[in-house]
Steps between C-alpha positions, in 0.01 A plus 500: 500500500796583277514850641506374861776255415702778336456720803604221736812416298597867486462543876705185563782630276493842662514341845796285401678801353456706816612227743790339322630712215857377546422131494607287204138397459397859423783556253394197300137618485462558125223728371376617162633852444431770241764599242441835330586448131407838351416829669208734441500779244273718710611801700474300823784268398517356850242518774379290789204360306704322233652154535874500547778244509496314829126519563369164632211347307212402729226412254429459127152515349474395135177596328187397690583133544829469691640645822842381617629613843853465632704286552537418131593146414823467295558880515554678169496171307147424615386861444639502144312178428182654639546818293568300184183292538290809572642682198413207273140508631486876428458564871755784517347724766685469831479670836819500714508575871844554659638582841760767568652502845295349782154647450489691168306338215489617138296375205555499125252434219690364201483267203714197413728552198802311361841627600669533161832602654533185707761249391452125486155367578212733428415706807201714589475833680231739622421830327318769695151588375534867603844542342601246230862614529521359853577125510600265781611137533561253783809360673582273796651681799524450870271714707804650672637619163163649408472688827856628459423639154171648619664656805717727292271767358793695361610187313163473327496869416854489358414191298193670358704814429760301305228341289306823446508628142343818371237433239429721200237497232280706270187681611240664282471877492215717359722715277220642286293610799799658677609684184146624448416604856823608669688697235452873438455422130347159442737250331771764457806540721626817667862409414649744247827443316702589193711240318815640337681289241875559459577751226658363187844651444504423126245506221506122456396426858800274556637696796330675788598756759588361840268460798616825659375691196153343533490581871602859426221539245248364751625752756480783246142407401387503864675830577363666185147382576517645852653825373212546254245464781404134479419405864678166520755352739763231458424156641753250368718408204604157376660327205283275288638226276344454155596203282561546128661304218829646375730405216789624291652831600275535805612162638867582454458840667335368816669386815515121525348354817628151452656450842492634853827684443327716239239632743722787610483636145120523513479758779435801273408360159154533347525197271671167550458167329531127545457195283227249574515121453398531134778746415268801478639832624268646763531863604396642834407869491519674837226760505423730793155530658430818696218481755330822604177617665287815510582721797148488646346206313242503222164680508198390296307779324170410330385740230125471445366642175181680402335556162568873523876450535682627191848445641660307780682813607862387510795427273766232531869500414800275551837566662830401347511213750172356364251610768151615396383807692221758506658800329214752527135530604209736432233593751147529366413744778720761333243537223170666579256252348715187524470249780790323667701269275534127577854563624367758748213282621729201557762701691770462234524876461553542873772233504672667203507837677626340820776329300600835353520651849728216609709526178402147401358343189161328519610162364239266354595145599193305383213544258206266565729306740759443223850627574625773264849537647833451320617143543811432292810659347629330185861432408491810278406719795136556398244500783194287435197690620145592404395735222312817594305525175340157523432560869328832422297324234388233748399762756299686236320177411406466866344845483301422187381169648422667837703229673665599831878534493702357787845655537766429761749775576820514703462677833781713644318567830350195684231725651347544155405133494206575731361759255310328222264774378528877463220750541394782269732754658809279479495407868516140621187357655474196727394193299573132494870432486646346182619141494800437728833576338851376547657803665875451549693766695811626323848428638642784704789552265271575205379861463251578228574831321285798598567715194239554228481231233729585214362500147617198307453353159201313631342407166185691587206444266462829315218596269537870426217684328694737274240470226266230384795256489573285809854375545623224735864485605674168451511290819806280522680288755870467429561378147159336463201707386143428592264447208146631518182501294406832349259703710441866567519680831366855543684582823749344741223448758329166543 
């Protein structure tokens, strides 16, 4: 019966609107209209299915006990009283049916909540069930005003556009799984860099050479590495600020960065200072980080061992720039009764010979997935890198324990990445490809040298058999010597 009455009242109002829209009687016809208080946070900020300002309320259903059709007695005052009583009875579920235009009806399922932003007497509003960020209230308008607002679609879109705000937030991400599954070497990056600290210009470390000197040393290290046959290319270079506490002579020798006018003096200095709130002198050291990459990526070589293996079949050395490389190999096939060495079976011998043909060094970048590349240059100029003696000792322990050795080497030819195993006669055979590598093409202006690698003071591990006495040369890096436990080595082969 209530529904039939609502339908009859709606038809009467529509008939009156169509026959006498300009009459004073129509203009004074007050209706309960929707007021949009807060927009949605969803991607569909405005669409036809959401209630908007100017929509005419046709029916309210509160819970399962009350259905109120239009017209609404006392307008918004009566509706607020009805909402307040329902809220106190914990009957907050409400179903709103509105009319837009002449024959378009839209519904909203919401709940009754207090309007905390309302001034004066406590008011209530409706919060959407589907989107709690979307709230509406009620107002008294004439039907002509409502139809005018509804008639302008562009007005509603522009209003929604003005209220639209981009939302941000945090989302979870499976870092461990991605680092394990998607990287060439699990949990280890393919980004390679060298950090160069500014060189101290005095023995006390109070003054340092300028930034240009550090950049020049980075350039020289890269050029020397390429000239010696290390297959790397330049990627990027940047300054890196390191904080340190300074005092005394060092503080007085630094540039003061106390004001904006002093910034022009910091363009080429390697150390500047400032004073914090507690009066402590803080120094900022401007180091240089050089980013580089192997010409053709990194290639994994697995060396599997057998009980009959007496040697691994290769020797390692280190360049002046701190790179570990395969300096020589032996082929077991050269001896009548000897089988192929582990280096031959794994393909390391083939890669070494190919590197020699291309006038490149076979650089070892990782041992058991651990990087063995140079990573820092101290303020004294010493390059921090890995020791060849301890590395040879670790590789020998692998042989005694019959544990496979996983090496990664720099590739100078990207086509070699598809060759992961070498046959008996030193010819590549088709096998499963190695893990994907980060192959970065070199810039066109960079040309790797084609000449043969020049002999350098590469700190090669020597163990010469002149008699029964075995002698090891001292392995140093800059001014700091490595210290080792005493052990004997019969040859320079591991």
